C-alpha positions as CSV (number, residue, x, y, z in Angstrom):
1,M,-2.3,16.7,-12.3
2,A,-4.6,14.4,-13.6
3,S,-6.4,15.4,-17.0
4,L,-9.9,15.1,-17.5
5,K,-11.8,14.6,-20.7
6,Q,-15.4,13.9,-20.7
7,L,-16.6,11.7,-23.0
8,D,-20.0,11.3,-23.1
9,E,-22.9,12.1,-19.5
10,R,-21.3,9.3,-17.7
11,R,-17.7,8.3,-19.1
12,Y,-14.7,10.1,-18.8
13,K,-11.4,9.9,-19.6
14,I,-8.3,10.1,-16.6
15,T,-4.9,11.0,-17.6
16,V,-1.8,11.1,-15.4
17,S,2.1,12.0,-17.2
18,N,4.3,10.9,-15.3
19,G,7.7,12.9,-16.5
20,Y,9.3,12.2,-19.9
21,R,11.4,9.6,-21.8
22,P,15.1,9.8,-22.7
23,D,13.6,10.7,-26.9
24,G,11.4,13.3,-25.2
25,R,7.7,11.3,-24.9
26,K,5.6,11.6,-22.4
27,V,4.6,8.7,-20.0
28,C,1.2,8.5,-19.5
29,K,-1.5,6.2,-18.3
30,A,-5.2,6.8,-18.9
31,R,-8.2,4.9,-17.8
32,T,-12.0,5.4,-18.9
33,L,-13.8,5.3,-16.2
34,H,-18.5,4.6,-16.0
35,V,-20.0,6.9,-13.5
36,P,-22.6,4.4,-12.0
37,K,-26.0,5.0,-12.1
38,R,-26.3,4.8,-8.3
39,I,-24.2,8.3,-8.5
40,P,-26.6,11.3,-8.5
41,R,-25.7,13.6,-11.4
42,R,-24.8,16.4,-8.5
43,S,-21.8,14.3,-7.6
44,V,-20.8,12.8,-10.3
45,L,-17.6,15.4,-10.7
46,Q,-16.4,14.5,-7.0
47,Y,-17.0,11.1,-8.1
48,V,-14.4,11.7,-11.6
49,M,-11.8,13.6,-9.2
50,H,-11.7,10.7,-6.4
51,A,-11.2,8.0,-9.2
52,A,-8.2,10.4,-10.8
53,E,-6.7,11.1,-7.3
54,E,-6.6,6.9,-7.1
55,L,-5.0,6.9,-10.7
56,E,-2.4,9.6,-9.8
57,K,-1.6,7.3,-6.5
58,E,-1.0,4.3,-8.2
59,F,0.8,5.4,-11.0
60,K,3.3,7.7,-9.1
61,Y,4.2,5.7,-5.8
62,G,2.6,2.6,-7.1
63,Y,0.1,1.2,-4.7
64,A,-3.4,2.7,-4.4
65,E,-5.5,3.0,-1.5
66,D,-7.9,0.4,-2.8
67,G,-9.3,-1.4,0.7
68,E,-9.1,-4.6,-0.2
69,K,-4.8,-4.8,0.3
70,T,-4.3,-6.6,3.0
71,F,-1.3,-5.9,5.5
72,E,1.0,-9.5,3.9
73,A,-0.4,-8.9,0.1
74,Y,1.3,-5.4,0.7
75,A,4.8,-6.5,2.6
76,R,4.9,-10.2,0.3
77,G,5.1,-7.1,-2.5
78,W,7.5,-4.7,-0.9
79,L,9.6,-7.5,-0.3
80,E,9.7,-8.5,-3.4
81,R,10.9,-4.8,-4.2
82,Q,13.6,-4.4,-2.6
83,M,16.1,-4.8,-4.8
84,H,18.9,-2.7,-2.7
85,Y,19.2,-5.0,0.3
86,A,21.6,-8.3,1.0
87,P,20.0,-11.9,0.8
88,S,20.6,-11.6,4.3
89,T,18.9,-8.5,5.2
90,L,15.9,-9.8,2.5
91,A,15.5,-13.5,4.9
92,G,16.0,-11.5,8.1
93,Y,13.0,-9.0,6.7
94,R,10.8,-12.3,6.0
95,Q,11.1,-14.3,9.1
96,M,10.2,-11.0,10.8
97,L,6.9,-10.5,8.5
98,E,6.2,-14.7,9.0
99,R,6.2,-13.8,12.9
100,V,3.3,-11.0,12.7
101,Y,1.4,-12.6,9.6
102,G,-0.5,-14.5,11.6
103,E,-1.4,-11.9,14.0
104,I,-2.4,-8.5,11.2
105,G,-1.1,-9.8,7.7
106,Q,-5.2,-10.7,6.3
107,I,-6.2,-6.8,8.2
108,R,-6.7,-4.7,4.9
109,L,-4.1,-1.5,5.2
110,K,-7.0,1.0,5.4
111,E,-8.1,-0.5,8.4
112,L,-4.7,-1.0,10.4
113,R,-4.3,1.7,12.8
114,P,-0.7,2.3,14.9
115,I,-2.9,0.7,18.5
116,T,-3.0,-2.5,16.1
117,I,0.2,-2.4,16.0
118,E,0.9,-1.9,20.0
119,Y,-1.2,-4.3,20.6
120,L,1.1,-6.9,18.1
121,L,4.0,-5.4,19.7
122,E,2.3,-6.1,23.1
123,R,1.6,-9.7,22.2
124,L,4.8,-10.8,20.6
125,R,6.9,-9.7,23.9
126,K,4.9,-12.6,25.5
127,Q,5.6,-15.2,23.1
128,P,7.5,-17.7,23.7
129,G,10.5,-17.8,21.2
130,P,12.6,-21.1,19.9
131,S,14.5,-21.4,23.0
132,G,11.1,-21.3,24.5
133,R,12.0,-17.8,26.9
134,Q,10.2,-14.8,26.0
135,L,11.2,-13.0,23.0
136,G,13.2,-10.1,24.2
137,E,12.6,-6.1,23.0
138,A,15.8,-5.8,20.2
139,T,13.8,-9.4,18.3
140,V,10.0,-7.5,19.4
141,C,11.3,-4.2,18.1
142,P,14.8,-4.1,16.6
143,S,16.1,-0.1,17.4
144,R,15.7,0.5,13.5
145,F,12.4,0.5,14.1
146,R,11.9,2.2,17.0
147,G,13.8,5.4,15.9
148,Q,16.9,5.2,18.3
């Protein structure tokens, strides 16, 4: 849970803690928020609470729904953070992702819907592979992604 401290009428300090260090000190991250004048006075607290929730997500989970991050940016960052996969596995994931970047890479994460993924899979099934034949179902949607 984030803690809020009002500094003045439209300035707040948001502090998020995420556990403790080995020496017993808290791991904290703080941000000062300036509430824009366009936000009515009665909505200031709601605005601040939303900002606190976003900061908490960003700090605890490493990702905030900022509305600007695209699928490609997220996927590339995800690949960079993976340490427990073999290099050949990561190379395979990169190859799979390269196929979809042209279709959904520039879509913002907050706008990406399941139906978009379904349409993408449908188009991939019709695409010719390196041999000139259509891609097989196991290539388009491997069993590890189908939940089998």
